CHARMM-style PDB file with segment names, atoms N, HN, CA, C and O in Angstrom:
ATOM      1  N   MET     1     -15.833 -24.528 -44.905  1.00  0.00      PROA
ATOM      2  CA  MET     1     -14.998 -26.247 -45.650  1.00  0.00      PROA
ATOM      3  C   MET     1     -15.925 -27.019 -44.036  1.00  0.00      PROA
ATOM      4  O   MET     1     -16.834 -27.849 -44.033  1.00  0.00      PROA
ATOM      5  N   PHE     2     -15.314 -26.409 -42.966  1.00  0.00      PROA
ATOM      6  HN  PHE     2     -14.576 -25.734 -42.968  1.00  0.00      PROA
ATOM      7  CA  PHE     2     -15.423 -26.768 -41.570  1.00  0.00      PROA
ATOM      8  C   PHE     2     -16.969 -27.075 -41.066  1.00  0.00      PROA
ATOM      9  O   PHE     2     -17.343 -27.980 -40.320  1.00  0.00      PROA
ATOM     10  N   ILE     3     -17.976 -25.739 -41.892  1.00  0.00      PROA
ATOM     11  HN  ILE     3     -17.671 -25.004 -42.498  1.00  0.00      PROA
ATOM     12  CA  ILE     3     -19.263 -26.253 -41.645  1.00  0.00      PROA
ATOM     13  C   ILE     3     -19.929 -26.928 -42.096  1.00  0.00      PROA
ATOM     14  O   ILE     3     -20.913 -27.204 -41.410  1.00  0.00      PROA
ATOM     15  N   VAL     4     -19.804 -27.699 -43.697  1.00  0.00      PROA
ATOM     16  HN  VAL     4     -19.005 -27.474 -44.255  1.00  0.00      PROA
ATOM     17  CA  VAL     4     -20.117 -28.491 -44.199  1.00  0.00      PROA
ATOM     18  C   VAL     4     -19.802 -29.815 -43.507  1.00  0.00      PROA
ATOM     19  O   VAL     4     -20.577 -30.772 -43.533  1.00  0.00      PROA
ATOM     20  N   ARG     5     -18.475 -29.816 -42.810  1.00  0.00      PROA
ATOM     21  HN  ARG     5     -17.846 -29.039 -42.788  1.00  0.00      PROA
ATOM     22  CA  ARG     5     -17.950 -30.856 -42.072  1.00  0.00      PROA
ATOM     23  C   ARG     5     -18.623 -31.449 -40.539  1.00  0.00      PROA
ATOM     24  O   ARG     5     -18.507 -32.548 -39.997  1.00  0.00      PROA
ATOM     25  N   ALA     6     -19.526 -29.923 -40.038  1.00  0.00      PROA
ATOM     26  HN  ALA     6     -19.620 -29.031 -40.479  1.00  0.00      PROA
ATOM     27  CA  ALA     6     -20.142 -30.226 -39.065  1.00  0.00      PROA
ATOM     28  C   ALA     6     -21.561 -30.949 -39.376  1.00  0.00      PROA
ATOM     29  O   ALA     6     -22.236 -31.552 -38.542  1.00  0.00      PROA
ATOM     30  N   PHE     7     -21.758 -30.834 -40.234  1.00  0.00      PROA
ATOM     31  HN  PHE     7     -21.209 -30.343 -40.912  1.00  0.00      PROA
ATOM     32  CA  PHE     7     -23.348 -31.068 -40.387  1.00  0.00      PROA
ATOM     33  C   PHE     7     -23.214 -32.418 -40.897  1.00  0.00      PROA
ATOM     34  O   PHE     7     -24.226 -33.105 -40.756  1.00  0.00      PROA
ATOM     35  N   VAL     8     -22.143 -33.015 -41.499  1.00  0.00      PROA
ATOM     36  HN  VAL     8     -21.321 -32.458 -41.615  1.00  0.00      PROA
ATOM     37  CA  VAL     8     -22.297 -34.432 -42.028  1.00  0.00      PROA
ATOM     38  C   VAL     8     -22.133 -35.187 -40.572  1.00  0.00      PROA
ATOM     39  O   VAL     8     -22.829 -36.091 -40.109  1.00  0.00      PROA
ATOM     40  N   LYS     9     -21.113 -34.597 -40.064  1.00  0.00      PROA
ATOM     41  HN  LYS     9     -20.548 -33.863 -40.441  1.00  0.00      PROA
ATOM     42  CA  LYS     9     -21.254 -35.316 -38.900  1.00  0.00      PROA
ATOM     43  C   LYS     9     -22.285 -35.366 -37.864  1.00  0.00      PROA
ATOM     44  O   LYS     9     -22.593 -36.220 -37.033  1.00  0.00      PROA
ATOM     45  N   LEU    10     -22.622 -34.481 -38.084  1.00  0.00      PROA
ATOM     46  HN  LEU    10     -22.372 -33.787 -38.759  1.00  0.00      PROA
ATOM     47  CA  LEU    10     -23.956 -34.166 -37.096  1.00  0.00      PROA
ATOM     48  C   LEU    10     -25.307 -35.167 -37.468  1.00  0.00      PROA
ATOM     49  O   LEU    10     -26.144 -35.770 -36.796  1.00  0.00      PROA
ATOM     50  N   ARG    11     -25.057 -35.006 -38.764  1.00  0.00      PROA
ATOM     51  HN  ARG    11     -24.377 -34.516 -39.309  1.00  0.00      PROA
ATOM     52  CA  ARG    11     -25.761 -35.555 -39.753  1.00  0.00      PROA
ATOM     53  C   ARG    11     -25.824 -37.246 -39.344  1.00  0.00      PROA
ATOM     54  O   ARG    11     -26.915 -37.787 -39.168  1.00  0.00      PROA
ATOM     55  N   ARG    12     -24.922 -37.773 -39.254  1.00  0.00      PROA
ATOM     56  HN  ARG    12     -24.035 -37.334 -39.397  1.00  0.00      PROA
ATOM     57  CA  ARG    12     -23.868 -39.621 -38.667  1.00  0.00      PROA
ATOM     58  C   ARG    12     -24.371 -39.812 -37.224  1.00  0.00      PROA
ATOM     59  O   ARG    12     -24.619 -40.879 -36.662  1.00  0.00      PROA
ATOM     60  N   VAL    13     -24.465 -38.650 -36.773  1.00  0.00      PROA
ATOM     61  HN  VAL    13     -24.264 -37.783 -37.229  1.00  0.00      PROA
ATOM     62  CA  VAL    13     -24.876 -39.010 -34.773  1.00  0.00      PROA
ATOM     63  C   VAL    13     -26.670 -38.750 -35.056  1.00  0.00      PROA
ATOM     64  O   VAL    13     -27.344 -39.300 -34.186  1.00  0.00      PROA
ATOM     65  N   LEU    14     -27.340 -38.138 -35.937  1.00  0.00      PROA
ATOM     66  HN  LEU    14     -26.792 -37.691 -36.644  1.00  0.00      PROA
ATOM     67  CA  LEU    14     -28.498 -38.074 -35.432  1.00  0.00      PROA
ATOM     68  C   LEU    14     -29.019 -39.593 -35.826  1.00  0.00      PROA
ATOM     69  O   LEU    14     -29.681 -40.295 -35.061  1.00  0.00      PROA
ATOM     70  N   SER    15     -28.497 -40.071 -37.489  1.00  0.00      PROA
ATOM     71  HN  SER    15     -27.960 -39.501 -38.110  1.00  0.00      PROA
ATOM     72  CA  SER    15     -28.967 -41.217 -38.090  1.00  0.00      PROA
ATOM     73  C   SER    15     -28.394 -42.537 -37.068  1.00  0.00      PROA
ATOM     74  O   SER    15     -28.917 -43.611 -37.365  1.00  0.00      PROA
ATOM     75  N   SER    16     -27.544 -42.584 -36.083  1.00  0.00      PROA
ATOM     76  HN  SER    16     -27.120 -41.711 -35.841  1.00  0.00      PROA
ATOM     77  CA  SER    16     -26.679 -43.306 -35.526  1.00  0.00      PROA
ATOM     78  C   SER    16     -28.082 -43.850 -34.454  1.00  0.00      PROA
ATOM     79  O   SER    16     -28.505 -44.963 -34.140  1.00  0.00      PROA
ATOM     80  N   GLN    17     -28.539 -42.303 -34.089  1.00  0.00      PROA
ATOM     81  HN  GLN    17     -28.196 -41.399 -34.344  1.00  0.00      PROA
ATOM     82  CA  GLN    17     -29.129 -42.306 -32.421  1.00  0.00      PROA
ATOM     83  C   GLN    17     -30.701 -43.263 -33.251  1.00  0.00      PROA
ATOM     84  O   GLN    17     -31.125 -44.404 -33.066  1.00  0.00      PROA
ATOM     85  N   VAL    18     -31.081 -42.367 -33.972  1.00  0.00      PROA
ATOM     86  HN  VAL    18     -30.737 -41.440 -34.123  1.00  0.00      PROA
ATOM     87  CA  VAL    18     -32.144 -42.922 -34.663  1.00  0.00      PROA
ATOM     88  C   VAL    18     -31.825 -44.292 -34.957  1.00  0.00      PROA
ATOM     89  O   VAL    18     -32.675 -45.021 -34.446  1.00  0.00      PROA
ATOM     90  N   GLU    19     -30.736 -45.082 -35.719  1.00  0.00      PROA
ATOM     91  HN  GLU    19     -30.046 -44.489 -36.134  1.00  0.00      PROA
ATOM     92  CA  GLU    19     -31.061 -46.537 -35.156  1.00  0.00      PROA
ATOM     93  C   GLU    19     -30.977 -47.093 -34.103  1.00  0.00      PROA
ATOM     94  O   GLU    19     -31.519 -48.198 -34.111  1.00  0.00      PROA
ATOM     95  N   ILE    20     -30.379 -46.715 -32.883  1.00  0.00      PROA
ATOM     96  HN  ILE    20     -29.938 -45.818 -32.877  1.00  0.00      PROA
ATOM     97  CA  ILE    20     -30.527 -47.243 -31.993  1.00  0.00      PROA
ATOM     98  C   ILE    20     -31.829 -47.315 -31.562  1.00  0.00      PROA
ATOM     99  O   ILE    20     -32.423 -48.309 -31.146  1.00  0.00      PROA
ATOM    100  N   LEU    21     -32.430 -45.631 -31.756  1.00  0.00      PROA
ATOM    101  HN  LEU    21     -31.947 -44.823 -32.095  1.00  0.00      PROA
ATOM    102  CA  LEU    21     -33.679 -45.629 -30.999  1.00  0.00      PROA
ATOM    103  C   LEU    21     -35.116 -46.908 -31.424  1.00  0.00      PROA
ATOM    104  O   LEU    21     -36.157 -47.317 -30.911  1.00  0.00      PROA
ATOM    105  N   HSD    22     -34.262 -47.129 -32.730  1.00  0.00      PROA
ATOM    106  HN  HSD    22     -33.416 -46.797 -33.147  1.00  0.00      PROA
ATOM    107  CA  HSD    22     -35.592 -48.055 -33.572  1.00  0.00      PROA
ATOM    108  C   HSD    22     -35.262 -49.517 -32.910  1.00  0.00      PROA
ATOM    109  O   HSD    22     -36.259 -50.165 -32.593  1.00  0.00      PROA
ATOM    110  N   ARG    23     -34.085 -50.070 -32.683  1.00  0.00      PROA
ATOM    111  HN  ARG    23     -33.275 -49.543 -32.941  1.00  0.00      PROA
ATOM    112  CA  ARG    23     -33.290 -51.320 -32.199  1.00  0.00      PROA
ATOM    113  C   ARG    23     -33.638 -51.611 -30.757  1.00  0.00      PROA
ATOM    114  O   ARG    23     -33.567 -52.727 -30.242  1.00  0.00      PROA
ATOM    115  N   LEU    24     -34.084 -50.320 -30.059  1.00  0.00      PROA
ATOM    116  HN  LEU    24     -34.141 -49.414 -30.477  1.00  0.00      PROA
ATOM    117  CA  LEU    24     -34.542 -50.131 -28.487  1.00  0.00      PROA
ATOM    118  C   LEU    24     -35.942 -50.988 -29.211  1.00  0.00      PROA
ATOM    119  O   LEU    24     -36.143 -52.182 -29.430  1.00  0.00      PROA
ATOM    120  N   GLU    25     -36.659 -49.903 -29.417  1.00  0.00      PROA
ATOM    121  HN  GLU    25     -36.496 -48.933 -29.239  1.00  0.00      PROA
ATOM    122  CA  GLU    25     -38.078 -50.073 -29.448  1.00  0.00      PROA
ATOM    123  C   GLU    25     -38.348 -51.958 -30.472  1.00  0.00      PROA
ATOM    124  O   GLU    25     -39.445 -52.516 -30.448  1.00  0.00      PROA
ATOM    125  N   GLU    26     -37.477 -52.387 -31.004  1.00  0.00      PROA
ATOM    126  HN  GLU    26     -36.587 -51.933 -31.023  1.00  0.00      PROA
ATOM    127  CA  GLU    26     -37.614 -53.701 -31.720  1.00  0.00      PROA
ATOM    128  C   GLU    26     -37.924 -54.582 -30.752  1.00  0.00      PROA
ATOM    129  O   GLU    26     -38.912 -55.266 -30.485  1.00  0.00      PROA
ATOM    130  N   LEU    27     -36.132 -54.294 -29.967  1.00  0.00      PROA
ATOM    131  HN  LEU    27     -35.329 -53.738 -30.184  1.00  0.00      PROA
ATOM    132  CA  LEU    27     -36.159 -55.255 -28.183  1.00  0.00      PROA
ATOM    133  C   LEU    27     -37.614 -55.468 -27.276  1.00  0.00      PROA
ATOM    134  O   LEU    27     -38.133 -56.493 -26.834  1.00  0.00      PROA
ATOM    135  N   GLU    28     -38.061 -53.890 -27.201  1.00  0.00      PROA
ATOM    136  HN  GLU    28     -37.639 -53.058 -27.559  1.00  0.00      PROA
ATOM    137  CA  GLU    28     -39.246 -53.515 -26.582  1.00  0.00      PROA
ATOM    138  C   GLU    28     -39.923 -54.483 -26.764  1.00  0.00      PROA
ATOM    139  O   GLU    28     -40.076 -55.283 -25.841  1.00  0.00      PROA
ATOM    140  N   ASP    29     -40.501 -54.680 -27.964  1.00  0.00      PROA
ATOM    141  HN  ASP    29     -40.377 -54.031 -28.714  1.00  0.00      PROA
ATOM    142  CA  ASP    29     -41.850 -55.228 -28.934  1.00  0.00      PROA
ATOM    143  C   ASP    29     -41.696 -56.633 -27.972  1.00  0.00      PROA
ATOM    144  O   ASP    29     -42.375 -57.174 -27.098  1.00  0.00      PROA
ATOM    145  N   ARG    30     -39.923 -56.995 -28.908  1.00  0.00      PROA
ATOM    146  HN  ARG    30     -39.372 -56.556 -29.618  1.00  0.00      PROA
ATOM    147  CA  ARG    30     -40.280 -58.506 -28.657  1.00  0.00      PROA
ATOM    148  C   ARG    30     -40.223 -59.184 -27.035  1.00  0.00      PROA
ATOM    149  O   ARG    30     -40.721 -60.300 -26.892  1.00  0.00      PROA
ATOM    150  N   VAL    31     -39.653 -58.537 -25.913  1.00  0.00      PROA
ATOM    151  HN  VAL    31     -39.249 -57.630 -26.029  1.00  0.00      PROA
ATOM    152  CA  VAL    31     -39.789 -59.033 -24.655  1.00  0.00      PROA
ATOM    153  C   VAL    31     -40.858 -58.273 -24.146  1.00  0.00      PROA
ATOM    154  O   VAL    31     -41.420 -58.910 -23.255  1.00  0.00      PROA
ATOM    155  N   GLY    32     -41.385 -57.138 -24.352  1.00  0.00      PROA
ATOM    156  HN  GLY    32     -40.928 -56.620 -25.075  1.00  0.00      PROA
ATOM    157  CA  GLY    32     -42.853 -56.954 -23.691  1.00  0.00      PROA
ATOM    158  C   GLY    32     -43.442 -58.051 -23.546  1.00  0.00      PROA
ATOM    159  O   GLY    32     -43.681 -58.429 -22.399  1.00  0.00      PROA
ATOM    160  N   GLY    33     -44.009 -59.215 -25.186  1.00  0.00      PROA
ATOM    161  HN  GLY    33     -43.815 -58.907 -26.118  1.00  0.00      PROA
ATOM    162  CA  GLY    33     -44.973 -59.813 -24.247  1.00  0.00      PROA
ATOM    163  C   GLY    33     -44.190 -61.029 -23.429  1.00  0.00      PROA
ATOM    164  O   GLY    33     -44.730 -61.930 -22.786  1.00  0.00      PROA
ATOM    165  N   HSD    34     -42.849 -60.819 -23.617  1.00  0.00      PROA
ATOM    166  HN  HSD    34     -42.410 -60.088 -24.139  1.00  0.00      PROA
ATOM    167  CA  HSD    34     -42.108 -61.844 -22.384  1.00  0.00      PROA
ATOM    168  C   HSD    34     -43.199 -61.473 -20.805  1.00  0.00      PROA
ATOM    169  O   HSD    34     -44.176 -62.033 -20.306  1.00  0.00      PROA
ATOM    170  N   ASP    35     -42.647 -60.650 -20.567  1.00  0.00      PROA
ATOM    171  HN  ASP    35     -41.854 -60.195 -20.972  1.00  0.00      PROA
ATOM    172  CA  ASP    35     -43.621 -60.292 -18.801  1.00  0.00      PROA
ATOM    173  C   ASP    35     -44.515 -60.952 -19.315  1.00  0.00      PROA
ATOM    174  O   ASP    35     -44.148 -62.126 -19.300  1.00  0.00      PROA
ATOM    175  N   ASP    36     -45.710 -60.834 -19.865  1.00  0.00      PROA
ATOM    176  HN  ASP    36     -46.008 -59.879 -19.877  1.00  0.00      PROA
ATOM    177  CA  ASP    36     -47.091 -61.466 -18.988  1.00  0.00      PROA
ATOM    178  C   ASP    36     -46.715 -62.535 -18.637  1.00  0.00      PROA
ATOM    179  O   ASP    36     -47.057 -62.931 -17.523  1.00  0.00      PROA
ATOM    180  N   THR    37     -45.899 -63.337 -19.465  1.00  0.00      PROA
ATOM    181  HN  THR    37     -45.621 -63.015 -20.370  1.00  0.00      PROA
ATOM    182  CA  THR    37     -45.825 -64.334 -19.349  1.00  0.00      PROA
ATOM    183  C   THR    37     -44.958 -65.169 -17.678  1.00  0.00      PROA
ATOM    184  O   THR    37     -45.181 -65.905 -16.717  1.00  0.00      PROA
ATOM    185  N   LEU    38     -43.995 -64.402 -18.303  1.00  0.00      PROA
ATOM    186  HN  LEU    38     -43.814 -63.804 -19.084  1.00  0.00      PROA
ATOM    187  CA  LEU    38     -43.185 -64.711 -16.750  1.00  0.00      PROA
ATOM    188  C   LEU    38     -43.714 -64.155 -14.943  1.00  0.00      PROA
ATOM    189  O   LEU    38     -43.261 -64.577 -13.880  1.00  0.00      PROA
ATOM    190  N   LYS    39     -44.722 -63.170 -15.153  1.00  0.00      PROA
ATOM    191  HN  LYS    39     -45.090 -62.827 -16.017  1.00  0.00      PROA
ATOM    192  CA  LYS    39     -45.186 -63.078 -14.018  1.00  0.00      PROA
ATOM    193  C   LYS    39     -46.513 -63.771 -14.009  1.00  0.00      PROA
ATOM    194  O   LYS    39     -47.313 -63.301 -13.200  1.00  0.00      PROA
ATOM    195  N   THR    40     -47.027 -65.034 -14.905  1.00  0.00      PROA
ATOM    196  HN  THR    40     -46.378 -65.416 -15.563  1.00  0.00      PROA
ATOM    197  CA  THR    40     -47.788 -65.807 -14.757  1.00  0.00      PROA
ATOM    198  C   THR    40     -47.273 -67.051 -14.205  1.00  0.00      PROA
ATOM    199  O   THR    40     -47.816 -67.896 -13.493  1.00  0.00      PROA
ATOM    200  N   LEU    41     -46.266 -66.984 -14.626  1.00  0.00      PROA
ATOM    201  HN  LEU    41     -45.825 -66.298 -15.205  1.00  0.00      PROA
ATOM    202  CA  LEU    41     -45.792 -68.079 -14.104  1.00  0.00      PROA
ATOM    203  C   LEU    41     -44.735 -68.660 -12.943  1.00  0.00      PROA
ATOM    204  O   LEU    41     -44.256 -69.772 -12.722  1.00  0.00      PROA
ATOM    205  N   VAL    42     -44.606 -67.257 -12.271  1.00  0.00      PROA
ATOM    206  HN  VAL    42     -44.995 -66.353 -12.450  1.00  0.00      PROA
ATOM    207  CA  VAL    42     -43.891 -66.912 -11.340  1.00  0.00      PROA
ATOM    208  C   VAL    42     -45.426 -66.855  -9.993  1.00  0.00      PROA
ATOM    209  O   VAL    42     -45.384 -67.289  -8.842  1.00  0.00      PROA
ATOM    210  N   VAL    43     -46.333 -66.336 -10.529  1.00  0.00      PROA
ATOM    211  HN  VAL    43     -46.366 -65.984 -11.465  1.00  0.00      PROA
ATOM    212  CA  VAL    43     -47.498 -66.790  -9.605  1.00  0.00      PROA
ATOM    213  C   VAL    43     -47.828 -67.872  -9.508  1.00  0.00      PROA
ATOM    214  O   VAL    43     -48.154 -68.104  -8.344  1.00  0.00      PROA
ATOM    215  N   ALA    44     -47.951 -68.945 -10.325  1.00  0.00      PROA
ATOM    216  HN  ALA    44     -47.686 -68.756 -11.271  1.00  0.00      PROA
ATOM    217  CA  ALA    44     -48.117 -70.221 -10.679  1.00  0.00      PROA
ATOM    218  C   ALA    44     -47.138 -70.498  -9.536  1.00  0.00      PROA
ATOM    219  O   ALA    44     -47.606 -70.435  -8.400  1.00  0.00      PROA
ATOM    220  N   ILE    45     -45.836 -70.797  -9.683  1.00  0.00      PROA
ATOM    221  HN  ILE    45     -45.456 -70.848 -10.606  1.00  0.00      PROA
ATOM    222  CA  ILE    45     -44.666 -71.142  -8.958  1.00  0.00      PROA
ATOM    223  C   ILE    45     -44.704 -71.113  -7.571  1.00  0.00      PROA
ATOM    224  O   ILE    45     -44.273 -71.899  -6.727  1.00  0.00      PROA
ATOM    225  N   ARG    46     -45.427 -69.834  -7.478  1.00  0.00      PROA
ATOM    226  HN  ARG    46     -45.776 -69.196  -8.163  1.00  0.00      PROA
ATOM    227  CA  ARG    46     -45.516 -68.748  -5.711  1.00  0.00      PROA
ATOM    228  C   ARG    46     -46.709 -69.996  -4.999  1.00  0.00      PROA
ATOM    229  O   ARG    46     -46.558 -70.759  -4.045  1.00  0.00      PROA
ATOM    230  N   ARG    47     -48.022 -69.766  -6.033  1.00  0.00      PROA
ATOM    231  HN  ARG    47     -48.145 -69.146  -6.808  1.00  0.00      PROA
ATOM    232  CA  ARG    47     -49.057 -70.964  -5.164  1.00  0.00      PROA
ATOM    233  C   ARG    47     -48.689 -72.338  -4.765  1.00  0.00      PROA
ATOM    234  O   ARG    47     -48.976 -72.908  -3.713  1.00  0.00      PROA
ATOM    235  N   LEU    48     -47.658 -73.007  -6.286  1.00  0.00      PROA
ATOM    236  HN  LEU    48     -47.425 -72.543  -7.141  1.00  0.00      PROA
ATOM    237  CA  LEU    48     -47.613 -74.089  -5.924  1.00  0.00      PROA
ATOM    238  C   LEU    48     -46.747 -74.545  -4.621  1.00  0.00      PROA
ATOM    239  O   LEU    48     -46.879 -75.625  -4.044  1.00  0.00      PROA
ATOM    240  N   MET    49     -45.909 -73.596  -4.301  1.00  0.00      PROA
ATOM    241  HN  MET    49     -45.802 -72.719  -4.769  1.00  0.00      PROA
ATOM    242  CA  MET    49     -45.216 -73.659  -3.309  1.00  0.00      PROA
ATOM    243  C   MET    49     -45.903 -73.139  -1.695  1.00  0.00      PROA
ATOM    244  O   MET    49     -45.289 -73.024  -0.634  1.00  0.00      PROA
ATOM    245  N   LEU    50     -47.185 -72.921  -1.936  1.00  0.00      PROA
ATOM    246  HN  LEU    50     -47.684 -73.014  -2.798  1.00  0.00      PROA
ATOM    247  CA  LEU    50     -48.045 -72.673  -0.638  1.00  0.00      PROA
ATOM    248  C   LEU    50     -48.404 -74.074  -0.173  1.00  0.00      PROA
ATOM    249  O   LEU    50     -48.601 -74.993  -0.968  1.00  0.00      PROA
ATOM    250  N   PRO    51     -48.500 -74.229   1.452  1.00  0.00      PROA
ATOM    251  CA  PRO    51     -48.561 -75.298   1.561  1.00  0.00      PROA
ATOM    252  C   PRO    51     -50.612 -75.562   1.477  1.00  0.00      PROA
ATOM    253  O   PRO    51     -51.122 -74.527   1.048  1.00  0.00      PROA
ATOM    254  N   PRO    52     -51.382 -76.359   1.704  1.00  0.00      PROA
ATOM    255  CA  PRO    52     -52.506 -76.403   1.187  1.00  0.00      PROA
ATOM    256  C   PRO    52     -53.569 -75.526   2.461  1.00  0.00      PROA
ATOM    257  O   PRO    52     -53.369 -75.279   3.651  1.00  0.00      PROA
ATOM    258  N   ALA    53     -54.387 -75.322   1.809  1.00  0.00      PROA
ATOM    259  HN  ALA    53     -54.550 -75.522   0.843  1.00  0.00      PROA
ATOM    260  CA  ALA    53     -55.619 -74.506   2.865  1.00  0.00      PROA
ATOM    261  C   ALA    53     -55.784 -75.501   4.192  1.00  0.00      PROA
ATOM    262  O   ALA    53     -55.442 -75.445   5.373  1.00  0.00      PROA
ATOM    263  N   ASP    54     -56.589 -76.565   3.231  1.00  0.00      PROA
ATOM    264  HN  ASP    54     -56.867 -76.611   2.271  1.00  0.00      PROA
ATOM    265  CA  ASP    54     -56.902 -77.198   4.542  1.00  0.00      PROA
ATOM    266  C   ASP    54     -56.692 -78.614   4.517  1.00  0.00      PROA
ATOM    267  O   ASP    54     -57.424 -79.245   3.754  1.00  0.00      PROA
ATOM    268  N   PRO    55     -55.713 -79.348   5.296  1.00  0.00      PROA
ATOM    269  CA  PRO    55     -55.276 -80.707   5.264  1.00  0.00      PROA
ATOM    270  C   PRO    55     -56.312 -81.873   4.607  1.00  0.00      PROA
ATOM    271  O   PRO    55     -57.502 -81.606   4.772  1.00  0.00      PROA
ATOM    272  N   ARG    56     -56.156 -82.541   4.224  1.00  0.00      PROA
ATOM    273  HN  ARG    56     -55.189 -82.758   4.090  1.00  0.00      PROA
ATOM    274  CA  ARG    56     -56.818 -83.314   3.411  1.00  0.00      PROA
ATOM    275  C   ARG    56     -57.077 -84.632   4.481  1.00  0.00      PROA
ATOM    276  O   ARG    56     -55.891 -84.945   4.585  1.00  0.00      PROA
ATOM    277  N   PRO    57     -57.734 -85.541   5.277  1.00  0.00      PROA
ATOM    278  CA  PRO    57     -57.750 -86.978   6.270  1.00  0.00      PROA
ATOM    279  C   PRO    57     -56.789 -87.914   5.630  1.00  0.00      PROA
ATOM    280  O   PRO    57     -56.791 -87.905   4.399  1.00  0.00      PROA
ATOM    281  N   PRO    58     -56.095 -88.595   6.139  1.00  0.00      PROA
ATOM    282  CA  PRO    58     -55.728 -89.522   5.612  1.00  0.00      PROA
ATOM    283  C   PRO    58     -56.540 -90.769   4.631  1.00  0.00      PROA
ATOM    284  O   PRO    58     -57.478 -91.469   5.011  1.00  0.00      PROA
ATOM    285  N   ILE    59     -55.905 -90.796   3.344  1.00  0.00      PROA
ATOM    286  HN  ILE    59     -55.143 -90.227   3.035  1.00  0.00      PROA
ATOM    287  CA  ILE    59     -57.508 -91.745   2.462  1.00  0.00      PROA
ATOM    288  C   ILE    59     -57.188 -93.683   3.691  1.00  0.00      PROA
ATOM    289  O   ILE    59     -56.229 -93.931   4.422  1.00  0.00      PROA
ATOM    290  N   GLY    60     -57.724 -94.072   3.561  1.00  0.00      PROA
ATOM    291  HN  GLY    60     -58.503 -93.871   2.967  1.00  0.00      PROA
ATOM    292  CA  GLY    60     -57.944 -95.145   3.872  1.00  0.00      PROA
ATOM    293  C   GLY    60     -58.731 -95.879   5.533  1.00  0.00      PROA
ATOM    294  O   GLY    60     -59.747 -95.189   5.628  1.00  0.00      PROA
ATOM    295  N   PHE    61     -58.735 -96.618   6.461  1.00  0.00      PROA
ATOM    296  HN  PHE    61     -57.910 -97.178   6.384  1.00  0.00      PROA
ATOM    297  CA  PHE    61     -59.689 -96.920   7.091  1.00  0.00      PROA
ATOM    298  C   PHE    61     -58.599 -97.295   9.021  1.00  0.00      PROA
ATOM    299  O   PHE    61     -58.002 -98.331   9.312  1.00  0.00      PROA
ATOM    300  N   THR    62     -58.703 -96.405   9.627  1.00  0.00      PROA
ATOM    301  HN  THR    62     -59.188 -95.564   9.391  1.00  0.00      PROA
ATOM    302  CA  THR    62     -58.241 -96.142  10.997  1.00  0.00      PROA
ATOM    303  C   THR    62     -59.005 -96.705  12.079  1.00  0.00      PROA
ATOM    304  O   THR    62     -60.080 -96.108  12.143  1.00  0.00      PROA
ATOM    305  N   ALA    63     -58.874 -97.880  13.230  1.00  0.00      PROA
ATOM    306  HN  ALA    63     -58.001 -98.365  13.178  1.00  0.00      PROA
ATOM    307  CA  ALA    63     -59.061 -97.704  14.090  1.00  0.00      PROA
ATOM    308  C   ALA    63     -58.998 -97.490  15.241  1.00  0.00      PROA
ATOM    309  O   ALA    63     -57.914 -97.705  15.783  1.00  0.00      PROA
ATOM    310  N   ALA    64     -59.902 -97.087  15.892  1.00  0.00      PROA
ATOM    311  HN  ALA    64     -60.782 -96.912  15.451  1.00  0.00      PROA
ATOM    312  CA  ALA    64     -59.709 -96.426  17.013  1.00  0.00      PROA
ATOM    313  C   ALA    64     -59.022 -96.879  18.344  1.00  0.00      PROA
ATOM    314  O   ALA    64     -59.323 -98.031  18.657  1.00  0.00      PROA
ATOM    315  N   GLU    65     -58.168 -96.238  19.197  1.00  0.00      PROA
ATOM    316  HN  GLU    65     -57.924 -95.303  18.942  1.00  0.00      PROA
ATOM    317  CA  GLU    65     -57.505 -97.002  19.899  1.00  0.00      PROA
ATOM    318  C   GLU    65     -58.559 -96.692  21.723  1.00  0.00      PROA
ATOM    319  O   GLU    65     -59.072 -95.630  22.076  1.00  0.00      PROA
ATOM    320  N   ASN    66     -58.553 -97.672  22.287  1.00  0.00      PROA
ATOM    321  HN  ASN    66     -58.136 -98.534  22.000  1.00  0.00      PROA
ATOM    322  CA  ASN    66     -58.965 -98.069  23.618  1.00  0.00      PROA
ATOM    323  C   ASN    66     -60.914 -97.915  23.563  1.00  0.00      PROA
ATOM    324  O   ASN    66     -61.748 -97.297  24.224  1.00  0.00      PROA
ATOM    325  N   THR    67     -60.945 -98.777  22.489  1.00  0.00      PROA
ATOM    326  HN  THR    67     -60.267 -99.279  21.952  1.00  0.00      PROA
ATOM    327  CA  THR    67     -62.277 -99.175  22.511  1.00  0.00      PROA
ATOM    328  C   THR    67     -62.395-100.528  23.194  1.00  0.00      PROA
ATOM    329  O   THR    67     -61.568-101.431  23.069  1.00  0.00      PROA
ATOM    330  N   THR    68     -63.269-100.572  23.772  1.00  0.00      PROA
ATOM    331  HN  THR    68     -63.941 -99.839  23.873  1.00  0.00      PROA
ATOM    332  CA  THR    68     -64.173-101.425  24.410  1.00  0.00      PROA
ATOM    333  C   THR    68     -65.089-101.957  23.790  1.00  0.00      PROA
ATOM    334  O   THR    68     -65.559-101.193  22.948  1.00  0.00      PROA
ATOM    335  N   ARG    69     -65.861-103.562  23.849  1.00  0.00      PROA
ATOM    336  HN  ARG    69     -65.479-104.183  24.533  1.00  0.00      PROA
ATOM    337  CA  ARG    69     -66.678-103.738  23.063  1.00  0.00      PROA
ATOM    338  C   ARG    69     -67.771-104.121  23.904  1.00  0.00      PROA
ATOM    339  O   ARG    69     -67.426-104.159  25.085  1.00  0.00      PROA
ATOM    340  N   ALA    70     -68.891-104.399  23.717  1.00  0.00      PROA
ATOM    341  HN  ALA    70     -69.171-104.368  22.758  1.00  0.00      PROA
ATOM    342  CA  ALA    70     -69.600-104.678  25.182  1.00  0.00      PROA
ATOM    343  C   ALA    70     -70.069-105.773  23.981  1.00  0.00      PROA
ATOM    344  O   ALA    70     -70.582-105.529  22.889  1.00  0.00      PROA
ATOM    345  N   PHE    71     -69.770-106.829  24.475  1.00  0.00      PROA
ATOM    346  HN  PHE    71     -69.352-107.028  25.362  1.00  0.00      PROA
ATOM    347  CA  PHE    71     -71.255-107.713  23.890  1.00  0.00      PROA
ATOM    348  C   PHE    71     -72.538-108.055  24.942  1.00  0.00      PROA
ATOM    349  OT1 PHE    71     -73.532-108.652  24.530  1.00  0.00      PROA
TER     350      PHE     71
END
């Protein structure tokens, strides 16, 4: 009788592990796709945080100082 109970308990433990494994696989499938998206977002945010490579000249006309007119 004890052997039967031991096998029943063993079967329950194994079935619970299979269920946990199945749920982990589902979770991995669901979250696995998000990893690439999050990596892309982090890279884009880091690029936006970098200063521009070459500063642009100001827009508009500026007069040079200390210029003399020869008429």
